[in-house]
RODO-2510 file (C-alpha; in nm, 4 decimals, decimal comma):
residues 237
     n   res          X          Y          Z
     1     m    11,5777     0,9627     3,3976
     2     t    11,4419     1,2448     3,6132
     3     s    11,3542     1,1350     3,9656
     4     a    11,1587     1,2747     4,2584
     5     l    11,1403     1,1815     4,6256
     6     f    10,8014     1,2242     4,7950
     7     i    10,8235     1,2639     5,1737
     8     v    10,4778     1,1794     5,3064
     9     t    10,3348     1,1981     5,6564
    10     e    10,2100     0,8883     5,8382
    11     e     9,9721     1,1065     6,0394
    12     g     9,7274     1,2157     5,7689
    13     y     9,8177     1,3583     5,4296
    14     w     9,5686     1,5585     5,2232
    15     g     9,4697     1,3406     4,9304
    16     e     9,4819     1,5971     4,6513
    17     e     9,8101     1,7444     4,7703
    18     c     9,9933     1,4145     4,7384
    19     i     9,8131     1,2393     4,4560
    20     e     9,7884     1,5310     4,2116
    21     p    10,1683     1,5855     4,2096
    22     l    10,2285     1,2086     4,2152
    23     t    10,0131     1,1357     3,9106
    24     t    10,1273     1,4482     3,7261
    25     l    10,4924     1,3511     3,7626
    26     d    10,4113     0,9894     3,6763
    27     d    10,2384     1,0968     3,3561
    28     a    10,5396     1,3096     3,2612
    29     g    10,7770     1,0139     3,3001
    30     v    10,9365     1,1125     3,6300
    31     t    11,0458     0,8212     3,8487
    32     v    10,8902     0,8666     4,1938
    33     t    11,0030     0,7195     4,5246
    34     v    10,7869     0,7549     4,8363
    35     a    10,9352     0,7714     5,1851
    36     t    10,7715     0,8060     5,5268
    37     p    10,9356     0,8634     5,8659
    38     t    10,9292     0,4960     5,9729
    39     g    10,8510     0,3243     5,6443
    40     e    10,4911     0,2644     5,7466
    41     q    10,2147     0,3200     5,4923
    42     p    10,1008     0,6832     5,5023
    43     v     9,7530     0,7624     5,6300
    44     i     9,5160     0,9744     5,4227
    45     d     9,3068     1,2421     5,5942
    46     d     8,9443     1,1281     5,5803
    47     r     8,8264     1,4842     5,5244
    48     s     9,0186     1,4990     5,1967
    49     i     8,8260     1,2033     5,0541
    50     d     8,4808     1,3055     5,1755
    51     p     8,2485     1,2703     4,8719
    52     d     8,0331     1,5539     5,0020
    53     e     8,3346     1,7847     4,9875
    54     v     8,5316     1,6699     4,6807
    55     g     8,2711     1,4786     4,4817
    56     s     8,2220     1,1035     4,4722
    57     e     8,4157     1,0467     4,1497
    58     y     8,7240     1,2343     4,2678
    59     a     8,7031     1,0751     4,6127
    60     d     8,7003     0,7308     4,4490
    61     h     9,0006     0,8307     4,2358
    62     l     9,1997     0,9398     4,5403
    63     c     9,1064     0,6281     4,7378
    64     d     9,1987     0,3999     4,4503
    65     i     9,5494     0,5414     4,4231
    66     h     9,5970     0,5574     4,7992
    67     e     9,4961     0,1941     4,8393
    68     n     9,6653     0,0465     4,5329
    69     d     9,9759     0,2462     4,4456
    70     p    10,2695     0,0202     4,5423
    71     r    10,4887     0,3148     4,6405
    72     l    10,2321     0,4436     4,8890
    73     n    10,1708     0,0909     5,0169
    74     n    10,5367     0,0051     5,0654
    75     p    10,7339     0,3262     5,1179
    76     e    11,1016     0,3604     5,2008
    77     t    11,2131     0,4735     5,5445
    78     l    11,3049     0,8384     5,5394
    79     a    11,6441     0,7789     5,7002
    80     s    11,7396     0,5340     5,4253
    81     v    11,7053     0,7741     5,1314
    82     d    11,9405     1,0530     5,0246
    83     a    11,7817     1,3612     4,8718
    84     a    12,1023     1,4273     4,6799
    85     n    12,0191     1,1270     4,4617
    86     y    11,6964     1,2883     4,3363
    87     d    11,6259     1,5781     4,1047
    88     a    11,3352     1,6968     4,3196
    89     v    11,1966     1,6478     4,6687
    90     v    10,8215     1,6867     4,7227
    91     f    10,6491     1,7452     5,0559
    92     p    10,2715     1,6890     5,0253
    93     g    10,0597     1,8694     5,2809
    94     g     9,7972     1,7841     5,5365
    95     h     9,7661     1,8624     5,9071
    96     g     9,9451     1,5351     5,9741
    97     t    10,2757     1,6834     5,8612
    98     e    10,2843     1,8934     6,1773
    99     f    10,2989     1,5769     6,3883
   100     d    10,5944     1,4074     6,2190
   101     i    10,7449     1,5514     5,8996
   102     t    10,8134     1,9090     6,0038
   103     h    11,0097     1,8008     6,3125
   104     d    11,1960     1,5118     6,1495
   105     q    11,5695     1,5762     6,1123
   106     h    11,5887     1,3594     5,8008
   107     a    11,3040     1,5510     5,6365
   108     r    11,4687     1,8827     5,7194
   109     r    11,8009     1,7583     5,5841
   110     a    11,6315     1,6501     5,2616
   111     l    11,4713     1,9924     5,2245
   112     r    11,8002     2,1702     5,2851
   113     t    11,9789     1,9479     5,0350
   114     a    11,7205     2,0099     4,7635
   115     v    11,7096     2,3867     4,8129
   116     e    12,0835     2,4421     4,8452
   117     d    12,1897     2,2040     4,5674
   118     d    12,2373     2,3799     4,2311
   119     h    12,0749     2,0819     4,0603
   120     g    11,7913     2,0232     4,3069
   121     v    11,4474     2,1667     4,3682
   122     a    11,1912     2,1289     4,6473
   123     l    10,8133     2,1496     4,6236
   124     v    10,6417     2,2044     4,9584
   125     v    10,2619     2,2192     4,9808
   126     c    10,0108     2,3506     5,2347
   127     h    10,0773     2,2520     5,5983
   128     a    10,4084     2,0927     5,4983
   129     v    10,5321     2,4497     5,4417
   130     g    10,5622     2,4554     5,8208
   131     i    10,8882     2,2618     5,7880
   132     l    11,0471     2,5848     5,6682
   133     a    11,0037     2,7283     6,0172
   134     f    11,2303     2,4601     6,1618
   135     t    11,4945     2,4104     5,8910
   136     r    11,8314     2,5818     5,8946
   137     g    12,0649     2,6173     5,6014
   138     s    12,4185     2,4813     5,6042
   139     d    12,5382     2,8199     5,7353
   140     g    12,3105     2,7954     6,0393
   141     s    12,0627     3,0621     5,9308
   142     m    11,6937     2,9887     5,8776
   143     l    11,6558     2,8423     5,5313
   144     v    11,3401     3,0432     5,4602
   145     a    11,4709     3,3808     5,5795
   146     g    11,4108     3,6409     5,3100
   147     r    11,2444     3,3924     5,0721
   148     n    10,9075     3,4472     4,9124
   149     v    10,6640     3,1710     5,0064
   150     t    10,2987     3,0789     5,0171
   151     g    10,1303     2,8196     5,2360
   152     f     9,8253     2,7382     5,4452
   153     p     9,7046     3,0725     5,5816
   154     n     9,5806     3,1631     5,9269
   155     e     9,2505     3,2799     5,7801
   156     w     9,1763     2,9253     5,6645
   157     e     9,3008     2,7652     5,9854
   158     e     9,0546     2,9712     6,1850
   159     g     8,7717     2,7866     6,0154
   160     i     8,9078     2,4439     6,1101
   161     v     9,0339     2,4465     6,4686
   162     d     8,8340     2,5380     6,7766
   163     d     8,9247     2,7895     7,0461
   164     d     9,1676     2,5372     7,1983
   165     d     9,3388     2,4799     6,8613
   166     c     9,1884     2,1316     6,8428
   167     m     9,1090     1,9886     6,5020
   168     p     8,7875     1,8027     6,4115
   169     d     8,9554     1,4705     6,5005
   170     g     9,0366     1,5992     6,8511
   171     r     9,4126     1,6422     6,8067
   172     k     9,5579     1,9735     6,9196
   173     l     9,7329     2,1535     6,6371
   174     p    10,0964     2,2083     6,7423
   175     y    10,1335     2,5413     6,5596
   176     w     9,9870     2,7582     6,2840
   177     v    10,1937     2,7456     5,9661
   178     e    10,1714     3,1124     5,8729
   179     d    10,2743     3,2321     6,2193
   180     e    10,5813     3,0102     6,2428
   181     v    10,7042     3,0593     5,8870
   182     r    10,6689     3,4358     5,9150
   183     a    10,8614     3,4236     6,2453
   184     a    11,1418     3,2382     6,0686
   185     g    11,1865     3,5343     5,8361
   186     a    10,9852     3,4408     5,5289
   187     e    10,8237     3,6926     5,2954
   188     w    10,4743     3,5416     5,3230
   189     d    10,1911     3,5948     5,0755
   190     a     9,9153     3,3336     5,0474
   191     e     9,7400     3,5411     4,7782
   192     l     9,4006     3,4991     4,9381
   193     d     9,2234     3,6800     4,6549
   194     a     9,3552     3,4312     4,3964
   195     d     9,2064     3,0943     4,3069
   196     t     9,5484     2,9291     4,3334
   197     s     9,8786     3,0288     4,4880
   198     v    10,2180     2,8879     4,3883
   199     t    10,5393     3,0757     4,4646
   200     v    10,8871     3,0119     4,3252
   201     d    11,1980     3,1450     4,4972
   202     g    11,5185     2,9920     4,3637
   203     n    11,5071     2,6158     4,4166
   204     l    11,2058     2,6395     4,6478
   205     i    10,8488     2,6045     4,5199
   206     t    10,5617     2,6426     4,7661
   207     g    10,1901     2,5808     4,7143
   208     r     9,9136     2,7277     4,9280
   209     g     9,6975     2,4189     4,9727
   210     p     9,4019     2,2341     4,8237
   211     g     9,3275     2,3671     4,4788
   212     s     9,6890     2,4666     4,4128
   213     s     9,8367     2,1169     4,3969
   214     s     9,7984     2,0676     4,0225
   215     e     9,9481     2,4076     3,9396
   216     a    10,2325     2,3405     4,1830
   217     a    10,3103     2,0081     4,0142
   218     k    10,3158     2,1713     3,6710
   219     t    10,5440     2,4434     3,8081
   220     l    10,7788     2,1720     3,9325
   221     l    10,7801     2,0068     3,5891
   222     d    10,8644     2,3417     3,4324
   223     r    11,1525     2,3844     3,6762
   224     l    11,2726     2,0359     3,5755
   225     n    11,2437     2,1321     3,2068
   226     i    10,9820     1,8635     3,1459
   227     e    10,6722     1,9202     2,9365
   228     p    10,3529     1,8050     3,1097
   229     t    10,1422     1,5507     2,9250
   230     e     9,8215     1,6683     2,7602
   231     a     9,6190     1,5075     3,0395
   232     s     9,8193     1,6913     3,3057
   233     a     9,8100     2,0183     3,1178
   234     n     9,4291     2,0014     3,0970
   235     a     9,3751     1,8823     3,4561
   236     d     9,2271     2,2138     3,5701
   237     d     9,0173     2,2773     3,2590
***
């Protein structure tokens, strides 16, 4: 049975970026385990479930899964899981990842394991792509150096934070994903003229952000040699 480990922030994940891959993999028969840094239930970013932004029906869908999925309600502690035991590791996005996931040694170890293992694969979405700026490979070099990636672009960040880099909830953003990942040696292209952006480089799949989550999940299924269900295949139609 194919399995995937979802590493989810406790500081505010973006609803679509976690739940689209989660339900897509579920529908395809993948066994999913959810882990958070301390084992506490992850928090969903209120902006990602705003009916005025995503529509009331989709907001209700996201809230229902967030509130009732047993894996999201009772996650494993990140230190207690071993990425080597999973076929894929998924890092959903959201600004919250910058406050815990991207600086967590267990999260970085899981990413390294998935990318360097011949039988593994990592999917990293949106702000979670920032973890690539802080993860070294087993040889000590930056894991992302020379790799083609996409992620949350500076152009979008400019429309969210104020002049002091504070977000709408008042928290100061620790860093901008594009700046740090570029500095770590990545070949960055967020494909701003495209509706979606998903990049594959070896065992690393990256997704730009909201709107690319479904395509990213299907790309992961393809990498796992699993056919998506009809419902998943038609999700963007």
